[in-house]
C-alpha positions in Angstrom: 14.4 7.7 14.1 13.2 10.9 12.4 16.1 10.8 10.1 15.4 7.1 9.1 11.8 8.4 8.2 13.2 11.2 6.2 15.5 8.9 4.3 12.5 6.7 3.2 13.2 3.5 5.4 11.0 2.7 8.4 12.3 2.7 11.8 12.8 -1.1 13.3 11.0 0.3 16.6 7.9 1.1 14.1 8.2 -2.1 12.2 6.6 -4.3 14.9 3.7 -2.0 15.3 3.1 -0.9 12.0 0.1 -2.5 10.2 0.4 -3.2 6.5 -1.4 -0.4 4.3 -4.6 -1.7 3.0 -3.6 -2.9 -0.6 -6.9 -1.7 -2.1 -7.2 -0.9 -4.9 -3.7 -2.5 -6.1 -4.2 -5.8 -4.1 -3.8 -7.9 -7.4 -1.5 -5.7 -9.4 1.7 -7.4 -8.6 5.0 -6.0 -7.1 5.5 -3.7 -9.9 2.6 -1.5 -8.8 2.5 -2.4 -4.9 6.1 -2.2 -3.9 6.8 1.4 -5.3 3.5 2.7 -3.8 4.3 1.1 -0.4 7.8 2.6 -0.8 6.6 6.0 -1.3 3.8 6.1 1.3 6.3 4.4 3.9 7.6 7.8 5.1 4.3 9.5 5.4 3.0 6.4 7.2 5.9 6.8 9.6 5.1 10.5 10.2 1.5 10.0 10.7 2.4 7.1 13.1 4.6 9.3 15.2 2.0 12.2 15.3 -0.6 10.0 16.3 1.4 8.2 19.0 2.7 11.5 20.4 -1.1 13.0 20.3 -2.3 9.8 22.5 0.7 9.6 24.7 -1.0 11.2 27.7 -4.1 8.6 27.4 -1.4 5.8 27.2 0.4 7.0 30.2 -2.9 7.1 32.3 -3.9 3.8 30.8 -0.4 2.0 31.6 -0.6 3.8 35.3 -4.3 3.0 36.0 -3.9 -0.8 34.9 -0.5 -1.2 36.7 1.1 -2.3 33.5 -1.4 -5.2 32.6 -2.4 -3.6 29.2 -0.7 -5.6 26.4 1.8 -3.8 24.4 -0.3 -3.7 21.3 -3.3 -2.3 23.0 -1.8 0.9 24.2 -3.6 4.0 23.2 -0.6 5.7 21.6 0.3 2.7 19.4 -3.4 2.2 18.3 -3.7 6.1 17.6 -0.3 5.9 15.8 -1.5 3.0 13.5 -4.9 4.7 12.6 -3.4 8.2 11.9 -0.5 6.7 10.0 -2.8 4.6 7.9 -5.1 7.8 7.4 -2.3 9.8 6.1 -0.4 7.1 4.4 -3.0 5.3 2.4 -4.0 8.1 0.1 -0.3 8.8 -0.6 -0.1 5.1 -1.4 -3.1 5.4 -3.8 -1.6 8.2 -5.5 1.8 7.0 -5.8 0.7 3.6 -7.2 -1.4 5.3 -10.0 1.4 5.9 -12.5 2.8 2.4 -12.2 -0.8 1.0 -12.5 -1.2 3.1 -15.6 2.3 2.1 -17.1 1.6 -1.7 -16.4 -2.0 -1.6 -17.9 -0.5 0.3 -21.0 2.5 -1.7 -21.6 2.1 -5.1 -20.3 -1.7 -5.8 -20.0 -2.9 -4.3 -23.2 -0.4 -5.8 -25.4 -1.2 -9.2 -23.9 -4.8 -8.6 -24.4 -4.2 -7.7 -28.2 -2.2 -10.7 -28.7 -4.7 -13.1 -26.9 -7.4 -11.5 -29.2 -5.3 -12.0 -32.4 -4.5 -15.7 -31.4 -8.1 -16.5 -30.8 -9.6 -14.5 -33.7 -11.7 -16.5 -36.2 -9.6 -17.3 -39.3 -11.3 -16.2 -42.4 -12.1 -19.4 -44.8 -10.5 -19.3 -48.1 -13.2 -18.7 -50.8 -13.4 -21.7 -53.2 -12.5 -20.8 -56.7 -15.8 -22.3 -58.3 -17.9 -19.7 -56.2 -16.2 -16.7 -58.0 
């Protein structure tokens, strides 16, 4: 599982429990910005998840033992801690990793489209009549 995290993929065991990282501020930027940012942040999220889950494992063991196994799997303390710690360390990496792609998109895609739109809708100069000269 650790090898999978280090190679950039997320573990299948973590895939069920891992929440999506908050997409703010890139939620409407498309996959050119969001996907590389998520890919780069994924191993950091996974490592944070493992640290949080391991830190709360004693609480989870007591929780499961005291409730005789009636605690839903997604409410176990180790999984909840893992999600929060993973998001806390993964989201800043997501934010920083997406910034270069955001700048590239704005510079080479959105700016030329805006200039073309301005030129298309610019008022056309009326020709000066010959008698007015």
